[in-house]
MARKE-37584 format. One record per residue (C-alpha): residue in one letter; residue number from 1; z, x, y negated. Coordinates in steps of 0.5 Angstrom, whole numbers, plus 500, padded with zeros to 3 digits. Each point is the difference from the previous one (the first is absolute). Layout:
N
<rec><rest>A</rest><nr>NUM</nr><pz>Z</pz><px>X</px><py>Y</py></rec>
...
This chain:
84
<rec><rest>M</rest><nr>1</nr><pz>022</pz><px>483</px><py>155</py></rec>
<rec><rest>N</rest><nr>2</nr><pz>507</pz><px>503</px><py>501</py></rec>
<rec><rest>R</rest><nr>3</nr><pz>502</pz><px>498</px><py>507</py></rec>
<rec><rest>D</rest><nr>4</nr><pz>508</pz><px>499</px><py>501</py></rec>
<rec><rest>T</rest><nr>5</nr><pz>502</pz><px>497</px><py>506</py></rec>
<rec><rest>L</rest><nr>6</nr><pz>507</pz><px>499</px><py>499</py></rec>
<rec><rest>Q</rest><nr>7</nr><pz>500</pz><px>496</px><py>493</py></rec>
<rec><rest>P</rest><nr>8</nr><pz>508</pz><px>498</px><py>501</py></rec>
<rec><rest>F</rest><nr>9</nr><pz>502</pz><px>492</px><py>498</py></rec>
<rec><rest>S</rest><nr>10</nr><pz>506</pz><px>496</px><py>500</py></rec>
<rec><rest>A</rest><nr>11</nr><pz>502</pz><px>500</px><py>508</py></rec>
<rec><rest>V</rest><nr>12</nr><pz>498</pz><px>493</px><py>504</py></rec>
<rec><rest>T</rest><nr>13</nr><pz>504</pz><px>499</px><py>507</py></rec>
<rec><rest>L</rest><nr>14</nr><pz>496</pz><px>496</px><py>505</py></rec>
<rec><rest>V</rest><nr>15</nr><pz>503</pz><px>497</px><py>505</py></rec>
<rec><rest>M</rest><nr>16</nr><pz>495</pz><px>501</px><py>506</py></rec>
<rec><rest>G</rest><nr>17</nr><pz>500</pz><px>496</px><py>507</py></rec>
<rec><rest>G</rest><nr>18</nr><pz>501</pz><px>504</px><py>506</py></rec>
<rec><rest>T</rest><nr>19</nr><pz>503</pz><px>507</px><py>501</py></rec>
<rec><rest>D</rest><nr>20</nr><pz>497</pz><px>502</px><py>493</py></rec>
<rec><rest>G</rest><nr>21</nr><pz>507</pz><px>497</px><py>497</py></rec>
<rec><rest>Y</rest><nr>22</nr><pz>500</pz><px>502</px><py>492</py></rec>
<rec><rest>R</rest><nr>23</nr><pz>495</pz><px>504</px><py>497</py></rec>
<rec><rest>R</rest><nr>24</nr><pz>501</pz><px>502</px><py>493</py></rec>
<rec><rest>V</rest><nr>25</nr><pz>494</pz><px>502</px><py>496</py></rec>
<rec><rest>N</rest><nr>26</nr><pz>501</pz><px>503</px><py>493</py></rec>
<rec><rest>S</rest><nr>27</nr><pz>493</pz><px>504</px><py>499</py></rec>
<rec><rest>V</rest><nr>28</nr><pz>492</pz><px>498</px><py>500</py></rec>
<rec><rest>R</rest><nr>29</nr><pz>500</pz><px>505</px><py>506</py></rec>
<rec><rest>E</rest><nr>30</nr><pz>505</pz><px>496</px><py>504</py></rec>
<rec><rest>A</rest><nr>31</nr><pz>497</pz><px>493</px><py>498</py></rec>
<rec><rest>A</rest><nr>32</nr><pz>493</pz><px>502</px><py>503</py></rec>
<rec><rest>E</rest><nr>33</nr><pz>503</pz><px>503</px><py>506</py></rec>
<rec><rest>T</rest><nr>34</nr><pz>504</pz><px>494</px><py>501</py></rec>
<rec><rest>L</rest><nr>35</nr><pz>494</pz><px>496</px><py>499</py></rec>
<rec><rest>L</rest><nr>36</nr><pz>495</pz><px>504</px><py>504</py></rec>
<rec><rest>E</rest><nr>37</nr><pz>505</pz><px>502</px><py>506</py></rec>
<rec><rest>H</rest><nr>38</nr><pz>506</pz><px>494</px><py>501</py></rec>
<rec><rest>W</rest><nr>39</nr><pz>497</pz><px>494</px><py>497</py></rec>
<rec><rest>P</rest><nr>40</nr><pz>500</pz><px>494</px><py>504</py></rec>
<rec><rest>I</rest><nr>41</nr><pz>493</pz><px>497</px><py>498</py></rec>
<rec><rest>E</rest><nr>42</nr><pz>494</pz><px>503</px><py>497</py></rec>
<rec><rest>D</rest><nr>43</nr><pz>496</pz><px>495</px><py>498</py></rec>
<rec><rest>G</rest><nr>44</nr><pz>504</pz><px>496</px><py>494</py></rec>
<rec><rest>E</rest><nr>45</nr><pz>497</pz><px>500</px><py>493</py></rec>
<rec><rest>E</rest><nr>46</nr><pz>506</pz><px>503</px><py>497</py></rec>
<rec><rest>Y</rest><nr>47</nr><pz>500</pz><px>505</px><py>506</py></rec>
<rec><rest>V</rest><nr>48</nr><pz>493</pz><px>503</px><py>498</py></rec>
<rec><rest>T</rest><nr>49</nr><pz>502</pz><px>500</px><py>493</py></rec>
<rec><rest>A</rest><nr>50</nr><pz>506</pz><px>504</px><py>501</py></rec>
<rec><rest>V</rest><nr>51</nr><pz>496</pz><px>505</px><py>504</py></rec>
<rec><rest>R</rest><nr>52</nr><pz>495</pz><px>501</px><py>494</py></rec>
<rec><rest>I</rest><nr>53</nr><pz>505</pz><px>500</px><py>494</py></rec>
<rec><rest>C</rest><nr>54</nr><pz>504</pz><px>505</px><py>504</py></rec>
<rec><rest>L</rest><nr>55</nr><pz>494</pz><px>504</px><py>501</py></rec>
<rec><rest>D</rest><nr>56</nr><pz>498</pz><px>499</px><py>493</py></rec>
<rec><rest>A</rest><nr>57</nr><pz>507</pz><px>503</px><py>498</py></rec>
<rec><rest>M</rest><nr>58</nr><pz>500</pz><px>506</px><py>504</py></rec>
<rec><rest>M</rest><nr>59</nr><pz>493</pz><px>502</px><py>496</py></rec>
<rec><rest>G</rest><nr>60</nr><pz>504</pz><px>498</px><py>493</py></rec>
<rec><rest>V</rest><nr>61</nr><pz>495</pz><px>494</px><py>499</py></rec>
<rec><rest>T</rest><nr>62</nr><pz>506</pz><px>496</px><py>500</py></rec>
<rec><rest>C</rest><nr>63</nr><pz>508</pz><px>500</px><py>499</py></rec>
<rec><rest>P</rest><nr>64</nr><pz>505</pz><px>500</px><py>505</py></rec>
<rec><rest>E</rest><nr>65</nr><pz>503</pz><px>494</px><py>498</py></rec>
<rec><rest>A</rest><nr>66</nr><pz>494</pz><px>496</px><py>501</py></rec>
<rec><rest>A</rest><nr>67</nr><pz>500</pz><px>503</px><py>507</py></rec>
<rec><rest>R</rest><nr>68</nr><pz>507</pz><px>498</px><py>501</py></rec>
<rec><rest>E</rest><nr>69</nr><pz>498</pz><px>493</px><py>498</py></rec>
<rec><rest>A</rest><nr>70</nr><pz>494</pz><px>499</px><py>504</py></rec>
<rec><rest>F</rest><nr>71</nr><pz>505</pz><px>503</px><py>506</py></rec>
<rec><rest>I</rest><nr>72</nr><pz>505</pz><px>494</px><py>499</py></rec>
<rec><rest>K</rest><nr>73</nr><pz>494</pz><px>495</px><py>500</py></rec>
<rec><rest>A</rest><nr>74</nr><pz>498</pz><px>503</px><py>506</py></rec>
<rec><rest>A</rest><nr>75</nr><pz>507</pz><px>499</px><py>503</py></rec>
<rec><rest>K</rest><nr>76</nr><pz>501</pz><px>493</px><py>498</py></rec>
<rec><rest>E</rest><nr>77</nr><pz>493</pz><px>498</px><py>503</py></rec>
<rec><rest>A</rest><nr>78</nr><pz>502</pz><px>504</px><py>507</py></rec>
<rec><rest>G</rest><nr>79</nr><pz>506</pz><px>496</px><py>500</py></rec>
<rec><rest>I</rest><nr>80</nr><pz>504</pz><px>506</px><py>499</py></rec>
<rec><rest>S</rest><nr>81</nr><pz>507</pz><px>500</px><py>497</py></rec>
<rec><rest>L</rest><nr>82</nr><pz>502</pz><px>504</px><py>494</py></rec>
<rec><rest>L</rest><nr>83</nr><pz>506</pz><px>503</px><py>497</py></rec>
<rec><rest>Q</rest><nr>84</nr><pz>499</pz><px>503</px><py>493</py></rec>
């Protein structure tokens, strides 16, 4: 497997609560980092799926756009507003 953690995709901007403000995410690596380090919930079904798909995309098992779609679903589940 070819591990490529950058894997760019069309940017998604999150409107995070608190002091995080806006967060622009345009790669699988940034999506995974955001999910693992800055996410407000860690037990949602879409959250778990997004983490798994991001890891799969980093390993070349799936495409970056699948990670982007899963990331967006996780954001909606968490009540995070999006600017696409």
